[in-house]
C-alpha positions, 0 to 999 in steps of 0.5 A, spaced: 962 624 168 958 628 173 962 632 178 955 631 183 951 625 183 944 625 185 940 619 186 933 618 189 930 612 193 924 611 198 923 618 199 930 620 200 935 624 196 942 622 196 947 627 193 954 625 192 960 630 191 964 626 185 971 628 185 975 623 189 981 624 186 981 632 188 978 630 195 971 632 193 973 639 192 968 645 189 970 648 183 966 652 179 963 647 175 961 643 181 958 648 184 953 650 178 952 642 178 950 642 186 946 648 185 942 645 180 940 639 184 939 643 190 934 648 186 930 641 184 930 639 191 926 645 193 920 643 189 921 636 189 915 633 193 917 626 193 923 627 197 922 628 204 930 627 207 936 629 203 943 626 205 950 629 202 956 625 202 963 625 198 965 619 193 971 615 196 973 614 203 978 620 203 974 626 203 967 629 204 970 635 201 976 639 203 973 645 201 974 650 195 979 647 189 985 651 191 988 649 184 983 652 180 982 658 185 990 660 183 988 661 176 982 666 177 983 673 177 979 677 183 973 678 179 972 670 178 974 669 185 968 673 187 964 669 183 966 663 186 965 665 193 958 668 191 957 661 188 959 657 194 955 662 199 949 661 195 948 654 194 950 653 201 945 658 203 940 654 199 942 647 202 940 651 209 934 653 206 931 646 203 924 645 206 927 637 207 931 635 213 938 634 211 944 630 213 951 630 212 954 623 212 962 626 213 966 620 210 973 623 211 976 630 211 971 636 212 975 642 211 974 649 209 968 649 205 967 642 206 965 643 213 961 649 211 957 645 207 956 640 213 954 646 217 949 648 213 945 641 214 941 640 219 944 633 222 952 631 221 955 624 222 962 623 222 966 617 221 971 616 226 977 617 222 974 624 219 978 630 220 974 637 220 976 644 221 975 651 218 982 652 216 981 658 211 986 663 215 992 659 214 991 660 207 990 668 208 982 668 207 976 667 212 970 662 211 966 665 206 960 660 205 957 661 212 962 658 217 963 664 221 956 665 222 953 657 223 959 655 227 958 660 232 951 659 232 952 652 233 957 652 239 958 659 241 962 665 240 968 663 244 969 656 242 968 658 234 973 664 234 978 659 237 977 654 232 977 659 226 982 663 228 987 658 229 985 654 223 985 648 228 984 641 225 980 636 229 978 629 229 971 626 230 971 625 237 972 632 239 967 634 234 962 630 237 964 633 244 964 640 241 957 639 238 959 640 231 957 633 229 951 629 232 954 622 232 961 618 230 960 611 227 965 606 224 966 607 216 961 601 215 956 604 219 956 611 217 950 610 212 946 606 216 946 611 221 944 616 217 939 612 213 936 610 220 935 617 222 932 619 215 927 613 215 925 615 222 923 622 219 920 619 213 915 615 217 912 622 219 907 627 216 912 630 211 908 637 211 908 637 218 916 635 218 917 641 214 913 646 218 916 643 224 923 645 221 921 651 219 919 653 226 925 651 229 930 654 225 926 661 224 924 661 231 931 660 234 933 667 230 927 671 234 924 673 240 920 668 244 914 671 242 916 672 235 918 665 235 911 663 238 907 667 232 912 663 227 910 656 230 902 658 230 903 660 223 906 653 221 901 650 225 895 653 221 899 651 214 898 643 217 890 644 219 887 643 212 892 638 210 889 631 208 895 628 212 892 631 218 886 627 217 889 621 215 893 621 222 886 621 226 883 616 221 889 611 222 889 612 230 881 611 230 882 605 226 888 602 229 893 602 223 899 605 221 898 612 217 899 612 210 902 620 209 902 623 202 905 629 203 898 633 201 
């Protein structure tokens, strides 16, 4: 049985961590399967938005598989940490917008994966936290960096150094998640956002995401230069012409991602 399930429908890719009996923790095999899926998404022009979630009702992911970790030597631990860091970085670098549908526990590496996504929505019963220091380690898959950039240095340091677990409402107040939903409504909310995005020009969406993410890391002038280059990528596209023609003809545009 696959430890990561991938499905595709209406230009949306669905990635499901499929180890519910282990709270969807990431062992090395799971990370390898996830990396293969993410690599394929990088070059999949049909997928315009990707939604990540966990199987079952208990967990999005409780992070690294500590039962496996206990059996590893130091070299293998370094291998696993590199694998989880690399795949989460690959998720963050996906050209498509990404949504984490947090359906339960999102702890350690599970929250780090969610932080690598562009949007995060959580069920009301979700529990989140970067709890690694309670295991005498630190967040090693981007947590110290992405959480800090998201909510600020002092608050991120408080959460990480205390290994605090917090609920969905506090996550919303902190700005860790975009919204909180009843379990029955979580996926519909995520899909509503996904469909609102897929209705637009896919190349323009990707270039806007690129300009926002990369521009936020540099000075304003450098960011404006990044925006200019992103716009220049769009000018020769067929979708841009289609949008103008659809406007003139008073109809809905039919974007092809070309």
